[in-house]
N, C-alpha and C positions, 0 to 999 in steps of 0.2 A: 631818376631818369631826367627829371626836369632840370636839375643842376647841370647834368652833362650836356643837355641841349642848349643851354643858355650861356655857358662859359667855355671858351676855347682858347688855349695858349697861343699867343701871337708873337711876343718878343720878350726877352729878358734884359734887365738893366743891372749892371754891376756897379757898386760903389766900392772903390778900392783905394788903398794907400797905406803907407807905414806909419800909422798913428795909433794912439791908444784905443783899446777895444771899445771903451765907453763912447769915445768920440765917433768912432765908425758906426756903432749901433744907433746912437742918437741921430746922426746925420741920415742914416738909411731910413729910420722911422719917419723923419720929416719928409723925405723924398717919397716914401710910400703914400703919405697923405696927399701929396701933390699929384701923384699918379692917379689916385682915385677920383680926382676932380676932372680928369680928362674925359670928354664925352666919348661914350662907347666902351670905356673900361669897366669891366665887371668886377675884377678883383686885382690886387697887387700883393702877391704872397712872397714875403722875404724868406730866404734860406741862408743860414749861417749866423743868425743872431742868437746869442745866448741870453736868456732871460735872467733878471735879478732874482736872487734868493737871499733870505736871512739865515745864515749858517750858525748853528749852535754846535761847535766842535768840542767834544769832551775827550778827556784822557781816561781810558779805562782803568789805569792804575790809580789815579786819584779817586775815581768812583769806588774802587775796591778798598782803598785806605779809609774812606769815610762810610763804607757799607751803603752806598747809594745805588739803587737800581736805575737802569735806563727808563723803566716805566714811570718812576717818580718824576724824572725830569720832563718826560713827555706829558705827564698829567699836569705838572705845574705850568707848562707852556700853554696847554689847551685852556686851563682854567683862567689864566691871566690875559691871554691875547685874543680870545674868542670875541667876535662881535656878532651879537644876535639881535634880530628884530624883535620888538616887544609888543607888536600890535599898534593900535592907534588910540588916541584920547579924543573923545568927542566933547568939545567945549563951545563956548560962545564964539570963539575965534575960528571955529571950524574943526575939521579933523586934523589932528597933530600926530605924526608918526612917532613911535618910540623905538629907540635903539640903544642897546647896551654896548658901551665902548670900552675896550680893554686897554692894556698898557700900550702906549705908542710904540710902533715897530721900529724904534731906533736902538742901535746896539747898546748905548749907554744905559738906557732905561730897561731894556730887556735883561741886562746883567743884574739889575736890582731885584728881579723876581725872586720871591722866597721859595726855596725848595723844601726846607724843614724849619721847624721852630721847636725848641725844647721848653720844658716847664719853667726853667730859670730865666727865660727871655732871650736865650741865645738864638740867632738866626743864621741859617746856611743859605747864602744867596747863590744864584746861578753863576755869577761871575767868578765865584771861588772854585767852580767845577769845570767851567767851559769858557772858551773864547767865542764871543758873539761878534759877527761882522757881516756886512753886506758884500756878497760875492756873486759873480756870475755862476750859473749852473755849470756843472762839469761838461766839457766839450764831448759831444758824441761824433760830430763831423766838423771838418775845417774846409774853408773855401779860399781859393786864391785865383786872382784874375791877372793875367799878364805878369805873373811872378810876384804879386803883392797880395796881402790879406784883403778879403773882400766880403761883402754881403750882396747876394744875388737876388733880385726881385723879379719874379715871373709875372708878367702882365697877361691877363686873359680878357677877352672881349665878350660882349653880349651877342646873342644870335643875330640881332639886327644890324650890328655895326660892321663896317668894312675892315677887313684885315689890313689892307694897304693904308687906309686912312689912320687907323689906330697906331700902326707902326710909325707912320710919318710924324704923328703928334708926339709919340714917346721919344723919337729921335730929336725933335726940336727941343723938347724939355731937356734932354741929355746935353745938347749943345749949350743951352742956356745955363745949366748947372755948372758946366765947365768954366763959365765966366764968373759965376757967383761963389763957388767953393774956393777955399784956400788952396795954395799950390800943393800942399801935402795930400789932398784928396782929389780924386778924379772919378769920372763916370764913363762907362762904355756899354755898348749894346752887343748882344750875341744871340744866337738861335733865333734870328729874325725870320719868321715864316714868310713875311711879305716878299722877301727877296726871291724865294723859290716860287711863290705864287706869281709874281710879276714875270719871272723868267719863263715859267710854264705858259702863262697867258700870252706873252709876247711871241713865243715860239709858235704856239698853235694859231694865234691870230695871223702871224706872218705867213704860216703855211696855208691858212685859209685864203689870204689875199692872192698868193701865188696860184693856188688851186682854182680860184675864181677866174683869174686871168686866163689860165690854160683852158678851162671849160669854155669860156666865151670865145677864145681864139679857135678852138676846135669846132664850135658851132658855125663860126664864120667861114672856116675853110671847107667844111663838109656841105654847108647849105649856102646861104647868101646873107647879106647884111640884114635885110628885113626879117628873114626867118630867124636868124640868130637873135635879133632884138626882141621879137615877139616871144621866142622861147625863153630868153633870159628874164623877161618881165615876171615870170612866176617865182623866181628865186626869193626876192624879198617877201612876197606874200606867204610863201611856204615857211620861211624862217620866222616870220611874225607869228604865225599860228603855232609853231613849235615853241616859241618863247612863252606864249600865253598858256599852252599846255603845261610847260615846265613849272611856271609860277603857280598854276592851279593845283598841281600835284606836289608842290613843296620842294622842288629841286632848284638848285642855284647854278649860276655860271661858274664853272671851274674847268680844270684841264680836261677832265673826262667828258663833260657836256660839250665843250668846244670841239673836242675830237669827234663827238657824235654829229655835230654840225658839219664837220669836214667830211664825214662819211656820207651824210645826206646831200652835200653840195652837188655831187655828180649824179645823185639818184633823183633829186626833185625835178630835174629837167627831162627825165626819161619820158614821163607822161606827155609833156609838152612836145618833145621831139617826135614821138609817134604820131600824135594828133596833127601837128603842124606839117610833118613830112607827108602824111596822107592827104591833107588838104592841098598841099603844093602839087602832089602827084595828079590830083584831079584837075587842078588849074592847068597843068601841062597837057592834060587830055582835052582841053578846050572848054571846060565848064566855066560859068560865071563865078566870080568870087563868092556870091551868096550860096549858089548851088554847091560849090566845092566845100565851103565851110560846113554846110548842113550834112551833105552826103559823107564827106571825109570824116567828120566827127562821129557820125552815127555808125559808120563801118567799124571803127576801132573801139567803140565804147565798151563793148563786152570784154575784149581782150585786155584793154587798159585797166578796167576796174578789177579784173581777175589778177592781172600782174601786180597791181598795187596791193591787193589783198594777200597775195602769196608772199610778197616782200614783208609786209607787216606780220604775217603769220610766222615768218622765219625769225623775226626779232622778238616777238612777244614771249616766246618760251624762255627767254633769258631770265624772266622773272622766276622761273622754276629753279634757278641756281641759288642754293641756300648759303647761309653763313656770311662770312666777311666778303668773299668773292662776289656773291650775289649783290650785296649792298654796294660794292665798289663799282659795278657796271650797270646798276639798275637804271641810271639816267639815259643810257644809250638807246634802249628800245623806246623810251618816252619821246626823246627828241626825233628819232628817225620816223616813228609812226605818226606823230603829229605833223611833221614836215611833209610826209607822203600824202597824208589826208589833205593838207593844204594844197599840195601840187595837184591832186586829183580834182579838187573843187575849182582851182584856177584853170585847169586844162579844159573842163567842160562848161564852166559858167562864164568865164571871161575870155579865154583865148579865141574861141570861134568868132566873137565879135571883132576882136583885134585883127584876126586874119581876114575878115571880110573887108575891113577898112584899109589895111595897109599892105596886104600880101598881093603881089602881082608877079606874073611870069616875066622874067627879063628877056627881051628880044635878043639883045646882044649877050650871049652866054659867055661866062668866064672862060679863060683859056684852059683852066684846069678841067672843065667839063668833058672835053674830048678825052683827056687822059683817064678821067673817071670811068667813061664808057668802056675804054679798053680794059680797065681793071675789072669791071663787071663782067665783060665778055670772057676774060681769062678765068674768072671764078666760075662762071657758068660751064665752061669747058671742063674744068677740074671736077666740078660737082657731077657733071654728066658721066665722066669716067668713074667717079667714086660710086655712084648709085648702081652702075652696071656691074662693078666689082665689089659690091657692098659686103659680101661675106669676107672677102680678103681684108677690106678696110676695117671691118668690125673686129676680126681676129687680131689684126696688127694693133689696133687701139687698145683692146683688152690686154694684149701682151705688154704694151708700154705702161699701162696702168699697174699691172702686176709687178713689173720691174721697179717702178717708182715707189710703190708701197713697200716692196722688200728693202729698198734703199732707205726709206723713211724709218722702218722699224729697226734697221741694223746700223745705219750710218748717221742718222740725224738725231742727236740727243733731245730729250724732253726735260724741261724744267718749268717750275711754276711761274716765276718772274725773273727777269734779268736785272743786273745791277745797272745803276745810272750814275752819271756824273753830277754830284750835288755840291761838292766843295766843303762838305762837313763829314767828320767821322769821330768815332768814340774809341778811346783806348782804355780798356779795362785791365787793371793790373792787380794781382794778389801778391802781397809780401808774405814771408813766413808767418805762420799763425801765432808765433811767439811775440810778434812785434806789437808794441803799444801804439796808440794813436800818434804820439810824438815821434816814434821811430818811423812810422809810415809817412808822416808829414816831412821828416827830414829826407827820406828817400824820394818823395814827390818833388821836393825842391831841387834835389840833385838831378832828377830826370828832366826837369824843365829845361836844363841846359842842353840835354840831348835834343829836345824838340827844336830849340833855337839853332842848333848846329845843322840839323837835317833840313829844316824848313827855313828858307830865306825870309828876311824881314819883309820884302815886297810881296811875298806869297802868303804870309800869315796875317790874318785879320784879327783873330783873338785866340787866346789859349786859356781855357777855364780848367782849374784843378779842383777836384772834390776828393777829400780824404775822409774815410770812414763810411762812405756810401758809394754804391755803384748802381747804375741803371742797366739791367740786363736787356730789357726791352721796355716798351711802353706799359707793360703789365707787371713787370717783375722788378722790384727794388730790394737790394740787400744792404744791410747795415753791419758794420764790423770794423774793428781797428785795422785790419789787414787790407782793406779795400782802398784802391786809388783809381780814380777815373779822370781822364783828360778829355775834354770836349774841344775839338779843333775846328775852327771856322777859317777856311781859306779865302783869300781874295778871289774875286770872280775871274774865271778863266777867259783868255782871249777868245774872240769869236771863232767858232768852228763851223765851217761849211757856208754855202751860199746864203742860206736863210739868215743866219746870225750876222754875216758880214754886210749884206746889202739891204735886206728887206726889213729886218727887225728895227734898225735905227730909224727907218722912215715911218713904219707903222706905229712905233711907240713915241714918235715925234721927238726923239732924243737927238737924232742926226749925228750920233757919235758912238764909238765903241767904249764900253765901260771896263771891260776886262783886260788885264795885262799879264796874268799868270800863264806861263808857258807849259809847265809840267802838269800832267793829268793827276787827278787825286789818287788813282791806283798806283802810279809811279812813286808818289810821295809816301804812300802807305807801305809799299814794299821796302823802300829804303829805311823807313822808320822802324819797321818790324825787325829787320836784320840788325840794326844798331841797338835796339832795346834788348834783344835776346842776348847780347853780349854784356849787358849790365848786371852787376851783382845786386842781390836783394829782391829779385823778381822770381817768384815761384811759378806764376801763371800769367800769360799774356793773351789777350784777344782784342782784335780790332774790328769794329762793326761799322757798317755804313748804312745810312737810310736807304731803303729799297724803293723801287718804283711802285710796287703794290703793297699790300698788307705785309707788315714786318714779321720776322721770325727767323730762327736759326735755319741754316741750310740743312743740317743734319741734326736730328733729335731722336735718339733711340733710348728706350727705357727697358729695364728689367724689373719685374715685380715679383715679390716673394715675401716670406716671413722672416728668414734669417738675415740679420744685418750683415754679418761677416760674409755670407755667401753673396749678398747683393753687392757689397763693396768689391769682392773678388771679380765678379762678372763685370762690373762697371770699369774696373781698372784694366781688365783684359780687352774690353771693347775700345777703351781709350788708347791703349797701347797699339792695338791694331790700326786704328785710325791715324795715329801719328806716323806710322810707317807707310800709309797709303799716299801715293803721289797726288798732288793737287788738293790735299786736305790740310788745313791748318787751324790754329786757335782751338784745339781740342780741350774740353773741360768737362768735369763731372760734378754733380751737385751733392754727392754724399761723400764726405771726407771726415777724417779725424779732426776734432775740434782742438781748442787750446788746451794746454796743460791744466789739470785741475788738482787742487788739494781737497780730497774727499774726507770728510770727518763723519764718523759713525759712533753713536753712543755705545759705550762699553758697559760691562757688568757693574763696575763701580759707580758709574753714573746712574744706572738704574736703581742701585741700592740707595742712592742719595735722593731718589724720588724725581729725577730728571726725565724728561721725554725728548725724543729726537726733534720734535717740533720746537720745544723751548730752546734747544741748543742751536738749531738752524736760525731761529728768529733772532737770537742774541747776536749771532755773527752777521746776519743780513742787515740788521739795524745799524750796526757799527760801521761796516765796510761799505755798504751801498747807501745807507742813509734812509731816513724815514721822513716823509712830509707830514709833520705833526698837525699843522693847522695853516690856514691861509689868512693873511692879513692885508689890509688896504694901506698902500703907501703911495701917496699922491693920487693919481687916477688909475693905478694898476693894482691888481691883486697878485701878491707874490707868496710863495710857500715859505714856511719856516722849516728848515731841514735839520734834523738831529743826526749827528754823524760823528765818527771818531776823527781825531786830529790827523793832519796829513802825514806827519812823521810816523804815526802808528799804522796807517793804511798802506804806506809805501815801503814798509820794511817786512821782509818775509819772516824774519825770526820772531816777530811779535805775535804771529798767529799761534804758535805752540805755547807761548807764555801768556796768552790772553786770559786775564782774570774775568770771571763771570760772577756777578753778584746775584745770589738767589734770594727768594723771599725769606724774611727773618734775619737778613744780614749775613748769611753764610757766603763765603767766597770760595770758588773752585777755579782751578786752572784747566783750560780747554784740553791740554794733552793728558790730564789726569782722568778726565771723564769721557774722553772720546779717543778712538783709534784714528790717527791721521795717516792717509796714504796718498801717493801720487798716481793719478790716472789721466785718461784722455777720453772724452766722450765723442759723440757724433755731432758735427756742427749743425746739421739740420736733416730732418727726415720728411720726405714727401710721401703722400698717399694717393693712390688712384684706385677707385672702386673698392675702397676700404682695405687696400693692400699696400704694403710698403713698396716704394718705387725709387730706383736710382736711375738718373737720366744723364746721358752723355750727349753733349752738343758739340758741333764743329761747323766751320765755314768751309766753302769749296771754291776753288779757282775755276771759273767757267771755261777758261781756255784749255784746261787740262782734262777735267771730268765734269760730271753733273751730280747733283744730290741724289737723283734716282739711281744712277749707276753705282754710287758709293753704298747706298742703302741695300742694293741688291748684293753687293759683295759682303756686307754685314750679314744679310740673311743666309747666304751660303756658308759663311764661316761660323756663325753662332746660332744657326737654326736648331742645333741640338739642345739649346737651352729649353725650348718648349717641351722637350721630351723628359726633362728632369722634373721630378716630383716637387711641387711647391713653387716652381719658377715659371716665368713666361716672358717672352720677348715681344715688345710692342714698339711699333714705329709711330712716331709723332711728327710734328713739324711739317716740313715740305712733303715728305712721303705721304703722310696722312692727308694733308691739304690737297695734294695733287690727285690722290685717288678719289677723294670726295668730289673735287671739282670736275674730274673727267666723268665720273658717274653722273653728276648733275648735268654735264654737257650732253652726254648721250641721251639722257632722259629728255632734255630740251629738244634735241635733234629728232627724236622719235615723235614728240608732240608736234613739232613743226612740220615734219613730213606727212603726218596724218592729216593735219589741217589743210596743208597744200593739196594733198590728194583729193580731199572732198571738194575743195574749191574748183579744181580742174575737172572733176567728175561732173559738177554742175554745169560748168562752161561747155564741155565737149559732149555731155550726155552720153558718156561712154566710160567703161572701166578699163579698157585697153589703152586708149590714148593718154590718160594721165600717167600711166607707167612709162610710156615712150618719152613723154616730156621730162619726167623726173629722172629718167635714165642718164641724163646729162650731168646730174649732180655729182656722182662719184668722180667724174673726170675732172672736176674742178680741183680735186686733190693733187692732180699732176702739177698744176700751176702752183699750188700751195707749197708743195715740197721743193720743186725746182726754185721757186722764189726765195725760200729760206736758204737754200744752198748757195744761190748766186749772191745773196746779200750777207752771207756769213752769220746767220742768226740760228739759234736753237729753236725748235718748236716749243711753244709756251702756251700757257692758259689762254692768253689773248689771241694766239694763233687759231686755237679751236673756236674761239668766239667769232673770229673773222670768217672761218669756214661756215659756221652756223648762219651768219649774215649772208654769206655767198650763195647759200642754197636758194634763197628767195630771188636773188638777182638772176641767177642762171635759169631758173624756171621762167622768169619774165621773158628772156630772149627766146627760150625754147617755144613757149606757147605762142609768141608772135609769129613764129615760122610755121608751126603745126596748124594754127588756126587758119592761116592763109591757104595752106595746102588743102585742108578740109573744105574750105569755101570753093576753091577751084575744082576740086573733085565733084562737089555738089553741082557745079555748073556744067559738068559733063566732060571735063578734061581727063586725059589719060593720067594715071597715077605718077608715072615717071616724069611726064611733062609737067604735071602740077608741082612736083617737088622741085624741079629745076627752076621753073618760073617763080615759085614762091621764094626760093633762095635768091634769085636775081632781084626781085622786087623788094624783099625785106632785108637785103644785105646792108643797105645804108642805115636804116634805123637801128638794126642790131649792132652794127659796128659803132655807130655814134653813141648809143646808150652805154655801151661797154667802155668806149674811150673816155667819155665824160666822167664816168664813175672812177675809172683808173686815174685820170688826171686830177680828180678831186682829192684823192688820197696820196698822189705821187709825191708831194713835198715831204710827207712823213716817211715815205719809203726811202727816198734818196737823200734827204737833207735834215732829218730829225737829229737833234743834238740835245745834250743836257737831259733833264728829267723827262722831256717829251719823247726821248728815244725809246722809252719802255713801251710806248704805244705802237712802235714800228711793226712788231710781229702781226698785229691785227690788220694793219694797212697792207702788209705784204701778202697775207692770206687773201684779203679782199681784192687787191689789185692784180697780182699775178694769177691768182685763181680764176679771176674773171677773164683775163686775156686768153689764157689757154682754153678755158671753157668756151669762149666765143668762137675760137678757131674750130673746136670740135663740133659746136652747134651748127656752124655753117657748112661743115663738110661731113662729119660723122653722124650727126643726129638724123639727117635725111636717110642715111643708110639703115640705121636702126629702125626708123619708121617703116621703110619698105620691108625690112626683115620681119617686123611685127605683122605687117600686112600679108607677107608671104605665109607666115605661120597661121594667120587667121584664115586665109584662103584654103590652106592645106587641111586645116581642121574642118572647115565647112565641107570640102570635098569628101573627106573621110566620113563625116556625119551623113552626107547624102548617099555614100556608097553603102554604109551600114544600115541606115533606116529608110532610104529611098525617098526622103523628103528634105528640102533645104533646111539647114540649121538656122536658128534665129540670128538675124543680123547679116545673113548672106546676101 
């Protein structure tokens, strides 16, 4: 775990050119050493370098002619090349280490090693049986960058280093190397994480600036300049406390934490708004500034503390969300809670003194104040009508809620995370499994031309080609000669939307637009997919894009069982079904027939000669795969000595049947005489889950046509009978599993939040009925959540649910501000209807203002979010639209529900009095 925490991939540097392999590898090794000297670099791991080996290539026919076993050659190599420490010698000069040094690992000297010696002085040397040469290890993977052979070096940073700074230093080194290296060699960078980090930070920072301006403007328009200034003074204090809390709890500044500040931006002024507005109201009533500050602050202290506590209570249960999702959003409750605590401290410890010094009632009221009084009067008239017809209003509201929920469940799809514009994607290709590494490399070189045709030169930043290896995701890597992967980095897209066009260049101090690519990544991917599907030599094709949240396939369905043939049949059936489903593409299964095999099995004649299957298999493996007999020191490196058959033997199919095998005692047998050779095909790989064999089918989904959950539901209906078959079972993994777990965690968090909020309200109101009335407004926030997603064309997502969870605390805040004032007026002797209408009239401005500031704080992400920041939009939509609709209902419908609750309370008290002849408790 320590290594994972301190090393993080930042950028990759490619060294490429049409030069000799040795030159390319030596240059890359030198560049690696220079990368390690860069401050903040933890490691520089090269890929594509083939290490040196000392090959001892023998001809099995010569061994048979001289009756020499492979074991004899292996033993001679070990005995003559081994270097062993011999301890130390204590002398007057001090401790001196002892080491036995074998034959120098040079081909000419190794060829002189004696394999046999006869009594007459005859010597059989290794050079008479084998060819000894320094060679690179056999290639398992090949890499190309922009169409030329390459070595790719992945640079990781330490935990303390900055991603952006390390990336900039690597880029500077790359530019310097271009001046130093010969024209045949070049360097380039790709997979630069800092580009995405800067884009995310610039977008969210720019959104924050816009949100701050809108919040301050709304304060000025609703109040006045002095009130707005005093209220806004709490923002930096609250954010500073939030930053201190983040640092103490080990969180860093990233896109999610900046988004949390964006959420908190409109909320941290809520406490100050309520306190300042109440102080200003007392000033308008004729009190002195000192009296107004003391009385106004004291009046709202209880509700403000309770409202802050309920908001924090709504966010803290996010910690109950487990797994990757929980870790992904864990910083949000930290930032919001710390910022709200800071705003609470500022509202009661600092703001009253500022109000006493600076706040004054303006004698010449603004022009808009008369219009505001008209708005308040119209609202009071509407509210008076609503409370009189409260049962009709309540039924109509419940009907609207029911209709909206029905629409949400039937017309608004749900998915875990949406796709985002990143400018990078991965093309995974599988060639026929009979292809060698060289065949796949030739196919990859041909397909590079297709990429250059589809993607224009001004759109393509870099094209990395990997042959022999493919990265399914960050946790799954596959090796094999049939695999090809292309990693495409596109140039930055031209600015999209108001934020990127006008705000980001100013906030980032760049004062210019960097992007020029017009086509979206999705458009390029679709064109490339159509073009590649028409190319020969491609068995399977999948194109993957980095996701906004935790990665994973959209569809991942598994069937477990014992019988491999049955599993393959079920897997093929599901894959075939998915290929016919609209909106589903890149279908693949992980249990397939492997390469052709020549299977040799010891026969009866071999047993009679005393052979075993192990001896037979070991003789073939040693010759064709090779054996690392011993390691030797050459220069400053340790390299293996590999004993292996000559290339012409290993590359000819006919030599296998005629392969001579030398047995102990000098006997020679032919493989086809002692073994039955047949052609077969095995399984490429077999996965297990809960100790049972598992075949997995994965696919990607076009969100504009369908969703992963809708497709998995089709699979459940079509293949649900698999669960009824003995020995087989259908399991849903991937997004279906993640979504189910996330929703369960979210509901658990919601229950915890509602419970804590209820107890806070019960303490504030000293009642068990009033908390239910206040919390009754929470479900109506769903109306705004659903309508907001429909209006913005977004699917409901995991972050949408998280936004609703955060919404619960804010809705309760506005509700308790209203109900607390109603209860205070009723305690002073006012009629209940009169108290409700007056409370609405007095509390209308702070309720609207707190809602508007919160909405404006997240509005840039609702309307202007682009790039990778766009995946945060669903949470902003839930919070913003949910709050707007909930505010409307709080101002008009909540008073109706309060009076209905009071009606029921009175009716129950009267019935109690009728039954038992004495007043019920609380009457």
